[in-house]
C-alpha positions in Angstrom: -2.5 -31.0 36.4 -1.7 -28.7 39.3 1.9 -28.5 40.6 4.6 -26.4 42.2 7.5 -25.5 39.9 10.2 -23.8 41.9 8.6 -20.7 43.4 5.6 -20.8 41.0 2.2 -22.6 40.8 1.6 -24.1 37.4 -1.8 -25.4 36.2 -2.1 -27.3 32.9 -5.2 -28.7 31.3 -6.4 -29.4 27.7 -3.5 -27.5 26.0 -3.7 -24.5 28.4 -1.0 -23.6 30.9 -1.3 -21.0 33.6 1.6 -19.9 35.8 1.4 -17.7 39.0 4.6 -16.6 40.5 5.8 -13.9 43.0 6.9 -10.7 41.4 8.0 -8.6 44.4 6.7 -8.0 47.9 3.0 -8.7 48.0 2.6 -9.0 44.2 2.1 -11.9 41.8 2.6 -12.3 38.1 0.1 -14.5 36.2 0.7 -15.7 32.7 -1.3 -18.0 30.5 -0.8 -19.7 27.1 -2.9 -21.9 24.9 -1.1 -24.7 22.9 2.4 -23.6 23.8 4.9 -23.1 26.5 5.2 -20.1 28.8 8.4 -18.3 28.1 8.4 -18.8 24.3 7.1 -15.3 23.6 9.0 -12.1 24.5 9.0 -11.2 28.2 6.6 -8.3 28.4 7.1 -7.5 32.1 7.5 -3.8 32.7 9.7 -4.4 35.8 12.1 -7.1 36.8 11.1 -9.5 39.5 12.3 -9.0 43.0 13.5 -11.8 45.3 10.9 -12.2 48.1 10.2 -14.8 50.7 7.2 -17.0 49.7 5.3 -19.9 51.1 3.5 -22.4 48.9 1.3 -24.8 50.8 -0.9 -27.7 49.6 -4.4 -27.7 50.8 -7.9 -28.9 49.8 -10.7 -26.8 48.3 -14.1 -28.3 47.8 -12.6 -31.8 47.8 -9.9 -31.0 45.3 -6.1 -30.5 45.7 -5.2 -26.8 45.8 -2.0 -24.9 46.1 -1.8 -21.6 48.0 1.0 -19.0 47.3 1.6 -16.6 50.1 3.8 -13.6 49.3 4.2 -10.6 51.6 2.2 -9.7 54.7 -1.0 -11.5 55.5 -4.1 -9.5 56.1 
């Protein structure tokens, strides 16, 4: 299942969860876990997140639902 959760994109399938979220201007933090919940383990981030403007849009890729996270300047 692919969904938007606040300012993050979360994908879950067969006991795995992947979370992509903005972590400052033009940077993204990606975490994944098998058979658990993200956030149960200690937070190993070296730097705290920064508040940034983001845009998450729903689109289609090869006939499937996709979510696109835009953070920072576009190329």
